ROTILO-909196 format. One record per residue: residue number from 1; x, y, z of N, C-alpha, C, O in turn. Coordinates in steps of 0.2 Angstrom, whole numbers. Atoms other than C-alpha are relative to their C-alpha. Layout:
REM ROTILO-909196
{node NUM, {X, Y, Z}, {X, Y, Z}, {X, Y, Z}, {X, Y, Z}} ...
This chain:
REM ROTILO-909196
{node 1, {3, -2, -7}, {-71, -421, -15}, {-7, 1, -1}, {-10, 4, -5}} {node 2, {7, -1, 0}, {-89, -421, -11}, {-2, 7, 3}, {2, 9, 8}} {node 3, {2, -6, -3}, {-98, -405, -7}, {-4, -1, 6}, {-8, -5, 7}} {node 4, {4, 0, -6}, {-105, -401, 10}, {-6, 5, -1}, {-5, 10, -4}} {node 5, {6, -3, 2}, {-123, -396, 8}, {-4, 3, 6}, {-6, -1, 11}} {node 6, {3, -3, -6}, {-131, -383, 20}, {-6, 4, -3}, {-6, 7, -8}} {node 7, {6, -3, 2}, {-149, -377, 19}, {-1, 5, 6}, {-1, 4, 12}} {node 8, {2, -6, -5}, {-153, -360, 28}, {-7, 1, -1}, {-10, 2, -7}} {node 9, {7, -2, 0}, {-171, -357, 32}, {-1, 6, 4}, {0, 6, 11}} {node 10, {0, -7, -4}, {-175, -339, 37}, {-8, 1, 1}, {-12, 0, -4}} {node 11, {7, -1, -1}, {-192, -334, 45}, {-1, 7, 2}, {-7, 10, 2}} {node 12, {1, -7, -3}, {-189, -316, 52}, {1, 5, -6}, {3, 4, -11}} {node 13, {0, -5, 5}, {-191, -300, 43}, {7, 3, -2}, {11, 2, 2}} {node 14, {-7, -3, 2}, {-177, -291, 34}, {3, 5, 5}, {9, 6, 6}} {node 15, {-2, -5, -5}, {-177, -277, 47}, {-4, -1, 6}, {-9, -4, 6}} {node 16, {3, 0, -6}, {-182, -275, 65}, {3, -5, 5}, {3, -4, 11}} {node 17, {-4, 4, -4}, {-172, -290, 71}, {6, -1, -4}, {6, 1, -10}} {node 18, {-6, 2, 4}, {-155, -296, 65}, {1, -7, -2}, {6, -9, -4}} {node 19, {0, 7, 1}, {-159, -314, 63}, {1, -1, -7}, {6, -5, -9}} {node 20, {-1, 1, 7}, {-160, -313, 44}, {6, 2, -2}, {10, 0, -7}} {node 21, {-6, -3, 1}, {-146, -302, 43}, {6, -5, 2}, {10, -6, -2}} {node 22, {-5, 5, -2}, {-135, -314, 53}, {0, -6, -4}, {6, -9, -6}} {node 23, {1, 6, 4}, {-141, -329, 43}, {3, 1, -7}, {7, -3, -9}} {node 24, {-3, -2, 6}, {-136, -320, 27}, {7, 1, 0}, {11, -1, -5}} {node 25, {-7, 0, -1}, {-119, -316, 33}, {3, -6, 0}, {8, -7, -3}} {node 26, {-3, 7, 0}, {-116, -334, 37}, {-1, -4, -6}, {4, -7, -8}} {node 27, {2, 3, 6}, {-124, -340, 21}, {5, 3, -5}, {8, -1, -9}} {node 28, {-5, -3, 5}, {-113, -328, 11}, {7, -2, 2}, {11, -4, -3}} {node 29, {-7, 3, -1}, {-97, -333, 20}, {1, -7, -2}, {6, -9, -4}} {node 30, {-1, 7, 1}, {-100, -351, 19}, {0, -2, -8}, {3, -6, -10}} {node 31, {1, 1, 7}, {-105, -350, 0}, {7, 2, -4}, {8, -1, -9}} {node 32, {-6, -1, 3}, {-88, -343, -3}, {6, -5, 1}, {11, -5, -3}} {node 33, {-5, 5, -2}, {-79, -358, 4}, {0, -6, -5}, {-5, -7, -8}} {node 34, {-1, 6, 4}, {-72, -372, -7}, {-4, -6, 3}, {-3, -7, 9}} {node 35, {3, 6, -2}, {-82, -388, -6}, {-7, 1, 4}, {-10, -3, 7}} {node 36, {6, -2, -4}, {-98, -379, 1}, {-5, 1, -5}, {-4, 5, -10}} {node 37, {6, -2, 4}, {-115, -379, -7}, {-5, 2, 4}, {-7, -1, 9}} {node 38, {5, -3, -4}, {-128, -368, 0}, {-7, 2, -4}, {-7, 4, -9}} {node 39, {7, -1, 2}, {-147, -366, -2}, {-3, 5, 5}, {-2, 3, 11}} {node 40, {3, -4, -5}, {-157, -352, 6}, {-8, 0, -1}, {-10, 1, -7}} {node 41, {7, 0, 1}, {-176, -353, 9}, {-3, 5, 4}, {-2, 5, 10}} {node 42, {3, -5, -4}, {-186, -338, 14}, {-7, -1, 1}, {-11, -2, -4}} {node 43, {7, 1, -1}, {-203, -340, 22}, {-2, 4, 6}, {1, 8, 9}} {node 44, {3, -5, -5}, {-215, -330, 33}, {3, 7, -2}, {3, 9, -7}} {node 45, {-2, -7, 2}, {-209, -313, 35}, {7, 1, -3}, {8, 6, -6}} {node 46, {-6, 0, 4}, {-192, -317, 28}, {-1, 0, -8}, {4, 2, -11}} {node 47, {1, -1, 7}, {-200, -317, 11}, {1, 7, -3}, {3, 8, -8}} {node 48, {-2, -7, 1}, {-198, -298, 12}, {7, 1, -2}, {9, 6, -5}} {node 49, {-8, 0, 1}, {-179, -301, 12}, {1, 0, -8}, {6, 4, -10}} {node 50, {-2, 0, 7}, {-180, -304, -7}, {-4, 5, -4}, {-4, 5, -10}} {node 51, {3, -5, 4}, {-190, -289, -12}, {5, 5, -3}, {10, 7, 1}} {node 52, {-5, -4, 4}, {-181, -279, -25}, {-1, 7, 2}, {-7, 9, 4}} {node 53, {1, -8, -1}, {-178, -260, -23}, {0, 2, 7}, {-2, 8, 8}} {node 54, {0, -3, -7}, {-175, -259, -5}, {5, 6, 1}, {10, 6, -2}} {node 55, {-4, -6, -1}, {-169, -242, 1}, {1, 1, 7}, {-4, 1, 11}} {node 56, {-1, -1, -7}, {-161, -240, 18}, {5, 6, 1}, {8, 8, -4}} {node 57, {-4, -5, -1}, {-152, -226, 26}, {7, -1, -1}, {10, -7, 0}} {node 58, {-7, 1, 1}, {-134, -223, 23}, {3, -3, 6}, {2, -1, 11}} {node 59, {-3, 3, -6}, {-123, -234, 33}, {-4, -6, 3}, {-1, -10, 8}} {node 60, {4, 6, -3}, {-137, -247, 36}, {1, -6, -5}, {1, -5, -11}} {node 61, {-1, 6, 4}, {-136, -265, 30}, {-6, 0, -5}, {-12, 2, -3}} {node 62, {6, 1, 4}, {-147, -269, 15}, {0, -7, -2}, {4, -10, -5}} {node 63, {0, 8, 0}, {-153, -287, 15}, {-1, -2, -7}, {1, -7, -9}} {node 64, {0, 2, 7}, {-157, -287, -4}, {7, 0, -3}, {8, -5, -6}} {node 65, {-7, 0, 2}, {-139, -283, -7}, {4, -6, 3}, {8, -10, -1}} {node 66, {-3, 5, -3}, {-134, -296, 5}, {-2, -7, -3}, {2, -12, -2}} {node 67, {2, 7, 3}, {-144, -310, -4}, {4, -1, -6}, {5, -7, -8}} {node 68, {-3, 1, 6}, {-134, -307, -19}, {7, -4, 0}, {9, -7, -4}} {node 69, {-6, 3, -1}, {-118, -313, -11}, {0, -8, -1}, {3, -11, -5}} {node 70, {0, 7, 1}, {-123, -331, -9}, {-3, -2, -7}, {0, -7, -10}} {node 71, {2, 2, 7}, {-132, -331, -26}, {5, 1, -5}, {6, -3, -10}} {node 72, {-5, 0, 4}, {-117, -325, -34}, {5, -6, 0}, {9, -8, -5}} {node 73, {-5, 6, -1}, {-107, -340, -27}, {-4, -6, -1}, {-2, -12, 1}} {node 74, {3, 6, 2}, {-120, -352, -34}, {-6, -3, 5}, {-8, -8, 4}} {node 75, {6, 2, -5}, {-133, -353, -19}, {-6, 1, -4}, {-7, 6, -7}} {node 76, {7, -1, 2}, {-151, -356, -24}, {-3, 4, 6}, {-3, 2, 11}} {node 77, {4, -4, -4}, {-163, -343, -16}, {-7, -2, -1}, {-9, 1, -7}} {node 78, {6, 1, 1}, {-180, -349, -14}, {-5, 4, 5}, {-3, 5, 10}} {node 79, {5, -4, -4}, {-195, -339, -8}, {-7, -3, 0}, {-9, -5, -5}} {node 80, {7, 4, -1}, {-211, -347, -1}, {-5, 4, -4}, {-7, 10, -2}} {node 81, {5, -3, 4}, {-224, -343, -14}, {-7, 2, 4}, {-9, 8, 3}} {node 82, {6, -1, -4}, {-239, -344, -1}, {2, 7, 4}, {-2, 11, 5}} {node 83, {-2, -6, -4}, {-229, -331, 10}, {1, 6, -4}, {-1, 11, -2}} {node 84, {0, -6, 5}, {-226, -320, -5}, {-7, 3, -1}, {-8, 9, -1}} {node 85, {8, -2, 1}, {-245, -320, -9}, {-3, 4, 6}, {-6, 9, 5}} {node 86, {3, -3, -6}, {-249, -316, 9}, {2, 7, 1}, {-1, 11, 4}} {node 87, {-3, -6, -1}, {-238, -301, 8}, {0, 5, -6}, {3, 10, -6}} {node 88, {0, -4, 6}, {-242, -295, -9}, {6, 1, -4}, {7, 6, -8}} {node 89, {-6, -1, 4}, {-225, -298, -17}, {-1, -5, -6}, {-3, -11, -5}} {node 90, {0, 4, 6}, {-225, -304, -35}, {6, -2, -2}, {12, 0, 1}} {node 91, {-7, 2, 2}, {-212, -313, -44}, {4, 5, -3}, {10, 5, -2}} {node 92, {-3, -5, 3}, {-208, -298, -54}, {4, 5, 5}, {8, 8, 3}} {node 93, {-3, -4, -5}, {-203, -289, -38}, {5, -4, 4}, {8, -1, 9}} {node 94, {-6, 3, -4}, {-190, -302, -32}, {6, 2, -2}, {7, 4, -8}} {node 95, {-7, -3, 1}, {-172, -297, -31}, {3, -5, -5}, {1, -11, -5}} {node 96, {-3, 4, 4}, {-160, -304, -43}, {3, -6, 4}, {5, -5, 9}} {node 97, {-3, 6, -3}, {-155, -322, -39}, {-5, -4, 4}, {-4, -10, 5}} {node 98, {5, 3, -4}, {-171, -326, -29}, {-6, -2, -5}, {-7, 1, -10}} {node 99, {6, 2, 4}, {-186, -336, -36}, {-5, -3, 4}, {-4, -5, 10}} {node 100, {6, 3, -3}, {-203, -341, -31}, {1, -7, 1}, {3, -11, -4}} {node 101, {-1, 7, -1}, {-203, -358, -23}, {-6, -2, 4}, {-11, 1, 4}} {node 102, {6, 3, -3}, {-215, -370, -14}, {3, -4, 6}, {9, -5, 7}} {node 103, {-1, 5, -6}, {-216, -381, 2}, {3, -6, -3}, {7, -9, 0}} {node 104, {-2, 6, 3}, {-213, -396, -10}, {8, 1, -1}, {12, -4, 0}} {node 105, {-7, -1, 1}, {-196, -388, -15}, {4, 0, 6}, {10, -3, 7}} {node 106, {-4, 0, -6}, {-191, -385, 2}, {0, -6, 3}, {6, -8, 6}} {node 107, {0, 8, -3}, {-195, -403, 7}, {5, -3, -4}, {9, -7, -1}} {node 108, {-5, 3, 4}, {-184, -408, -8}, {7, 2, 3}, {12, -1, 4}} {node 109, {-6, -3, -2}, {-170, -396, -2}, {2, -3, 7}, {8, -4, 9}} {node 110, {-1, 3, -6}, {-172, -403, 16}, {3, -7, 0}, {8, -9, 3}} {node 111, {-3, 6, 1}, {-168, -420, 10}, {7, 0, -3}, {11, -4, -2}} {node 112, {-6, -1, 3}, {-154, -414, 0}, {6, 2, 4}, {11, 0, 4}} {node 113, {-4, -3, -4}, {-146, -405, 14}, {3, -5, 5}, {0, -10, 8}} {node 114, {-4, 4, -5}, {-133, -413, 26}, {-1, 4, 7}, {-2, 1, 12}} {node 115, {1, -4, -5}, {-136, -398, 38}, {-5, 5, -1}, {-6, 7, -7}} {node 116, {5, -4, 2}, {-151, -387, 40}, {1, 5, 6}, {1, 3, 12}} {node 117, {0, -5, -5}, {-149, -370, 50}, {-6, 4, -1}, {-8, 7, -6}} {node 118, {6, -4, 0}, {-165, -361, 55}, {1, 6, 4}, {3, 6, 9}} {node 119, {0, -6, -4}, {-166, -343, 59}, {-6, 3, 0}, {-7, 9, 2}} 
């Protein structure tokens, strides 16, 4: 059986809107399904989704924790390096499972994907 390949591209900040939250909910659910291969690329303000050490009020969702779900199930998590630099985020500050990436890698991932969902 061949794997279904889905690329998620997130643009919105981790908090203030629920777009990245909802994208990660779907990416997490899809990554748990048999026969699904998921990749997540964070660009623009979504680069902050991968910042380690996020502390949120009790009962509030934590996007850093939500990123671990897809990563735990084999999803690659790429963060735009240019977007990281613009926001002062270093590689050492990235959450577990996330890695600095490039537009070239995003281009490769786009060619790999059968479906691309943009949030």
